[in-house]
C-alpha positions, 0 to 999 in steps of 0.5 A, a space after each residue: 904534462 899540462 897544456 894551457 892554451 890562452 883563451 884570447 889566442 888567435 884572431 881578434 875581432 878586427 882581424 877576423 872581420 878583415 879576413 872575412 871581408 876578403 873571402 866574401 869578395 872572393 865568393 861574391 865577385 869571382 872573376 873580378 880582380 881583387 886586391 888588398 893594399 898591403 897583406 890583409 893581415 901579418 900572416 903568410 899562411 892566410 895571404 898564401 891561401 888568398 893568393 891561391 884564390 886570385 887575391 893580389 897584394 899591392 905592396 906600395 903606392 907605386 903598385 897602386 899607380 898601376 891598378 885602375 880597376 877592380 876591387 881593393 880591400 883596405 886592410 885592418 891596419 888602415 891607410 894614410 889619408 893621402 892614400 885613401 883619397 888616391 883610392 877614391 880618385 880611381 875607378 876602384 870599388 873600395 872595401 874598407 876593412 880598417 879596424 874600428 879601433 884604428 879608425 877611431 884613432 884616425 878621427 882623434 888625431 885629425 880632430 886634435 890636429 885641427 884644434 892645434 895640438 901636436 900629435 905624438 904617436 907611441 908605436 913602431 914608426 915602420 908599422 903600417 898602422 902607425 904610418 896610417 895614423 900619422 897620415 891623418 895627424 897632419 904635419 905637426 906629428 911624430 912617433 916615439 917607441 921607447 924611453 930614449 925617443 921620449 927623453 930626447 924629443 923636444 917639447 916646448 913646455 907650453 906646447 899643446 900635445 895629444 898622445 895616442 898609441 898603436 893599438 897593439 903597443 905594450 900597455 905597461 910601456 905605454 904608461 911609462 912613456 906617458 909619465 915621461 911625456 907628461 913631465 915635459 909639457 903642461 898641456 898633454 891630452 893622453 888618449 889610451 888607444 890600445 884596444 881591449 883585446 890587446 890588453 887582455 891578450 897581453 895580461 893573459 899571456 903574462 899570467 900563463 908564462 909566470 906559471 909555465 915551464 915552457 911557453 909557445 908563442 905562435 904568430 907571423 914574424 912580421 906581426 907586431 902584437 905577436 912580437 910583444 907577446 913574445 917579449 912579455 912571455 920571455 921575461 917570465 919564462 926563459 923557455 919561450 919559443 916563437 913559431 909561425 907554424 908547427 914546422 918551426 917547433 922542436 917537440 923534443 924540447 918539451 919532453 921533460 916539461 911539466 906545464 906548457 903555455 900556448 898563446 898566439 898573436 891576433 893574426 894567427 888562424 885557429 887551425 894553426 893554433 889547434 895543430 900546435 896544441 894537438 901535437 904538443 899533447 901527443 908527446 905527453 
């Protein structure tokens, strides 16, 4: 058996930075109440470890209303403008771990909205990153995530539109949706805001899956970018397994396989990837 591990598997720079910032606060401010607004990343193992060190997760605005002091870390997904202003109004020390690519989108949609453009966001409307982006885009904004959404979305032919994307959206799907949107209006400003790490990760996963007999995709079930990796790999390799940890993998399924590919989402710690890789090698 040959095991091929994606070079891009695991923490992206934005996630790595956010996680390190929380652990730094734990080291520097032991005894002080430390919170994250939402799970710092979509990975249960990391959140569980931080909880064991006293870091609490504020799940929503109602929970935020009950917090008046301490340190609060804004996760890599970012937050709405309204939430950011609310945090600043409290007696809290704010540590902003918003990914720089996400923060760039906040600036783009704010500026484009102020210039009079309608903001169209391509992404999952329920994802925290997209919710945050829309919170900086003003009232004249909407979210679309598939062909049906775009085809049914009413755009006046003369409407000035700015199109951005969730950073972890499938790049090829983004191009297809932009093509449809561009036919609906004469004045469309498209800004490709999918981060380079996402595009590289998806491209590498696609290439490995095309040549693998089985594919393992590692990541939290709530991770949007991991879900997209699974979709990409499953289309090329039917024997694709989506797992969170080694416990979710039936190694017996791989005993007659010649080549196994391994990739992982941007919120997957390296130790989990290595554990899976090492155990797959054992059955060779």
